[in-house]
KOLRODREN-797417 format. One record per residue: x, y negated, z negated of N, C-alpha, C in turn. Coordinates in pm, whole numbers, plus 50000, padded with zeros to 5 digits. Layout:
N
XYZXYZXYZ;...
***
This chain:
250
591861477975307590631478375387589621487675320;588361483675317587341491075244587061504675304;587361506375433587011518975498588211528075520;589361525175459590521533575481590331547075414;590981557175470590871570575414591751571775291;591241578475191591961580675066592011595675042;593131600574992593271614774963592171619374868;591581631174894590531636274804590991638274661;592311639274639592791641774502592951628974422;592741617474484592881604574415591561601074345;591661597474218590471593374144590041579374188;588741577474203588171564374236587091560974134;586851547974118585761543574031584521541374116;583521549774094582261548874168581241541274084;580451532974149579421525274082578051531474107;577291533574002575941539074015575041528074070;574491530374188573651520174253572161523474245;571841535974215570431539874202570351553474134;569291555874059569051568974000567621573274033;567421586374048566101591974078565881604173990;564771604373917564421615973837563801626373929;564461637773943563991648174033563041657973964;563401662073842562571670673757562811665973614;562071671473515562351667473377563791670073336;564471679773401565841683173364566891678173462;566501673073576567471669573681567301655173728;568431649273760568451635273803569481633573913;569131625574013570061622274120570681608674096;571991607774123572731595274110573271591574247;572961579474293573551574174414574751565574376;575901568674434577151562274396577781555174515;578291543274490579071535974590580531536774549;581391540374644582821541574617583591531374700;584711526274647585491516574725586061522674852;586381535574849586921542474966586271556274971;585601559175078584951572175092585061576775235;585411589475253585511594875387584341604375412;584001605875537582891614575573583161628775523;582221633975448582381647475395581621657375484;581721670075451580951680475519579891685775423;578721688375476577631693375392578051706475326;577951706875193578371718575116579571715875028;580271704775049581431701674967581001696274830;581981694574741581691689674608582721679074569;582461672474456583401662874399583611666374252;584651660674195584871661774051584541648473986;583881649173872583531637273795584241638073661;584861626973621585601626773494585071615573405;584781618973281584351609273181585431608073075;585691595773030586681593172926586031585272814;586141590072691585551583072577586611573972514;586171566072416587031555772360588321561272299;588271573272241589471578772178590401585472278;590051584772408590891590372511590521604472556;589591610772485589181624372523588491624072660;588841633672743588271634172877587541647372900;586461646572976585731658473019585541657373169;585751668173238585741668273385584901679873436;584021677273531583171687673587583061685873738;582751696773807582531696473952581041696273980;580651687974077579241687074118579141687074269;578221694974321578011695474465577451682174515;577801678874637577301666674700575931669474760;574961661374726573601663074777573341654974903;574091644374922573871635775037574451641875163;573851639075279574381644075406575591635875449;576381640975542577541633275590577151619675648;575921618475694575491605875758575191594775657;575071598075529574701588075429575851578475400;575541565675374576591555875343576981555875195;576411564875118576691565774975576901580374937;577351582674816577521596174763576381598974667;575701610174689574601613974601574931626974530;574801626774398574971638674316573651641374244;573281653874233572101657674155572571666774043;572291662673921572801669373803571631674773721;571741687273678570741693273590571291693473448;570471688973353570921688173214571131701973154;572281703573090572601715573013572631711472867;571811718072786571591713472648572881711672570;573811720972583575051720372506576211714572587;575921708872701576971703772787577591690872737;578811688272782579501675872746579231664772845;578981668172971578871658173077577441656473127;576741667473153575421666373216574401658573134;574331659672999573351651572927573581636572945;574831632572954575131618372977574681613973116;574991622073217574631618373354573131618573376;572441627673310570991628873331570201618873249;570631615973126569801608173034570351594472994;571651592173015572241579972959572701570173066;573431574773165574041565773263572981557073330;573331544373357572401534773416573001528673542;572141522473619572621515273737573621504673696;574701503973769575771494473738576911500973661;576671512373599577741519473530578731525173631;579931528073584580961533673671581381547473623;581691556073719582161569573692583431571973771;584341579973716585531583873791585201596073876;585501595074005585151605774100586341608374191;586551621074229587511623974334586951635074424;587291634174550586791643674649586651636674784;586051643074882585361656074876586331667774872;585861678774813586681690674792585941702774847;586701712174904586121724674949585921725175100;586161736875158585991738275301585311751175342;585191760675249584611773775283583091773175291;582461767475190581001767275180580461754575244;580681752975373580241740975442579541744675572;578681735775618577961737875744577911724875822;578131726075953578041714676044577051717976154;576341707776200575291709876299575801715976428;577101714876453577671720376576577831735576571;577661741576452577841756076440576661763576501;576951775376556575931783076625575271793276533;574151798276578573451808576504572351802976417;571241810276400570211805776306570801804176166;570121796376084570641792975951569661797575845;570151805175748569341809175634570011804075508;569291795675434569771789975310568981796175195;569681801475097569021807774983569521801074856;568601795074779568961787474661568271792874538;568981792474426568421795474296568631783674205;567561777874152567671766574060568401754774121;569381749274047570121737674097571111741274207;571171754074243571951758074361571401752174489;570251745574481569681738874598570531727074642;571351721374554572001708574583572861708774709;573871717474723574651717174847573841721374969;572831729874948571981734075059571081722675104;570731713675010569951701975047570771692675135;572061691675107572931683775195572901689375336;572881702775348572811709075479571481706475546;570381707375471569051704975527568921690475574;569431681175496569381667075536570241664675660;571411670775663572291669475780571621675475903;570961686775887570251693275997569251683676059;568491676775975567471667576025568081655176089;569051649076021569621636476070570451638476196;571041650276211571831653276331570951657276448;569641658776424568741662976529569001677176576;569481685676486569801699376522568541707176560;568651715176665567561724076706567811738476660;568871740476584569171753676529568071757576430;567411768976449566381773076352566981774676214;566341768676115566851769075978565731772175881;565941781875795564991785375691565651783975555;564901778475460565361777275322564461785675233;565031794575155564321802275054564791797474918;563871791874839564221785274713563521792474598;564301797874506563771804574389563881795174268;562741792674202562701784174083561831790873979;561971786573856561171792673750559701788873765;559431775873775558071770873789558071759273887;556891754773926556791743874022557531731473974;557431728373844558081716373790559601717073797;560141728773821561601730373831562121729373973;561231727174071561661726274210562251712374235;563541711774251564241699174279563981695274425;563771682474449563511676874583562201681974645;561241685974563560031692474616559351684174725;559091671574695558391663074792559201661174919;560501659174905561341657175023561451669875107;561501681275041561551693775116560291695675199;559141692275141557891693275215557901683775335;558441671875315558521662075423559451666975534;560601672475495561541677775595560891688975676;560161697775608559521708875677558451703975775;557861692575745556841686875833557461679575952;558531672175926559101663576030560161670476114;560871680076058561931687276131561351700376182;561041700776310560351712276366561181725076362;562491723876345563361735676342563641740476201;563011734076101563291737075961562021741875890;562141752475812561011757475733561491760775593;560621758875494560991761575356560011771475294;560551780575215559771790875146560161790474998;559171791474911559431791174767559031804374703;559731807674596559291818474509559451814074364;558421816274284558421812574143558541825174059;559401824773959559681836873880559031836773742;558461825273700557891824673565556511818173565;555701822173659554331817273661554081807173770;552911808273832552531799373941551181792873911;550951780673959549671773973935548571780074021;547321777473989546211782474070546361777874216;546091786874307546151783374448547541783774509;548541788174432549911788674483550001798174601;550581793374712550631801374834551981807974857;552971804674775554301810274794554461823774726;555701828574726556011841174658555971839174507;555791850274433555761849574287556571861074227;557851861674261558721872074206560171868274235;561081875774179562471873774212562721877674358;563731871974416564051875074555564371889974567;563721896474662563981910574684564241913074833;564471925674866564831929275003563731925575102;562491928475067561381925475157561261910375182;561411902575075561301888075089562401882675179;563611887375157564741882475236564551886075383;564021897775408563781901975546562661893875608;561631890375529560491882875580560871868775624;561721862175548562001847975576563251845975662;564041856675682565281855275758565161859675902;566291863175959566361867876097567051881376100;566791889276202567481902176213568971900176237;569791909576194571241908376212571661906276356;570881911176451571231909776592571301895176636;570641886176560570681871976594571851864776529;572641871976453573871866676390573621853676311;572671853776219572451841576141573611838576048;573791825976018574691821775912573871821175784;574361827375677573631828175552574441821375442;573841811475378574471804375266573641806875142;574291811575035573601814974911574261807274797;573461800174718574021792474607573081793174487;573631795774371572831796374250573571803574140;572851808174037573491815773929574131828473984;575191832773921575951844373970575091856773995;574191860773903573391872873931572551871774058;571941860074080571141858274202572011858974325;573131852074323574011851674440574501865674475;574941872974375575451886374401574351895674453;573151894474396572041902974439571651900074583;571521887174618571091883574753572161887174855;573411884974823574491888674915574491903674940;574271911474836574211926074851573041930174940;571891923574920570721926475003571001923175149;571651911875173571951907875311572841918175379;573821923075306574681933675361573881946375388;572971949675297572151961575314571281960575439;570841948375470570001946375588570821946875717;572141947075705572991948375822573681935675867;573601925075787574261912575823575781913875801;576531907775890577991908475883578501900575762;579451906275691579991899775572580581886075605;581171884975722581781872275761580781861275788;579481864575799578431854575823577701850875695;578151856375582577521853775453578481845575367;578061833775327578901825175244578181822775111;578941823675002578341822374870579051811974786;578271805774700578821796774597578011799474471;578681802074363577981806274243578431798174122;577561798574020577931792773892577421801773782;577851799273660577441807473548576001804673509;575541810273397574161808673354573751794173341;574691785173310574331771273290574381763373418;575111767973516575271760473639576171748473620;577051748673520577921737173493577421730273367;578181720673320577761713773198578091698973204;
***
């Protein structure tokens, strides 16, 4: 049966049904799988590529699609020296197949039924699992106040920019804030610096409101923001982090 549950550890052949260029360096792939179970926003999958001589390369990628979506969406940022990301960003075409297994992970997840205001903090491609949460927030009709703080180098590096603006307009409980670290265009109304204590306090909620805080991005950003949140008095158990190295995967 096409809708039967399959163990997350079983590899499946996913078919690329659509691709979307998000930024010059990032691309989203919509995948159809023969068997897929409802995932939780924040989970990830593993993708495996095999070349003709049998060599295999395997990487983990966060799921960008919300649990309500009938397909699996991955957003991949190209890493110049990577083995997998250049292929996924620049080569793979609609109709191609990829080996995928998942969903995987249970710690860095959010469901609309959870209580407390929501603060999402993203650096670069760390936006991907947080975007799944933002999409889930909207589709579930959640009234939980949710703020997203997104740090990017420049405007052209903001993944999902147009959709984030649309979500902020249509979802009355959701707001997005940007900060650019390497230059802003004329008329830019957002922040123009690395995330600091004042910024985090401005866009978040006081500890007395017990917000849930999710932070995803390069390791230095994640560690810095988590430390700031603790300094502001937020409970460690309400702060969830997911980090990657300087490349964010390859």
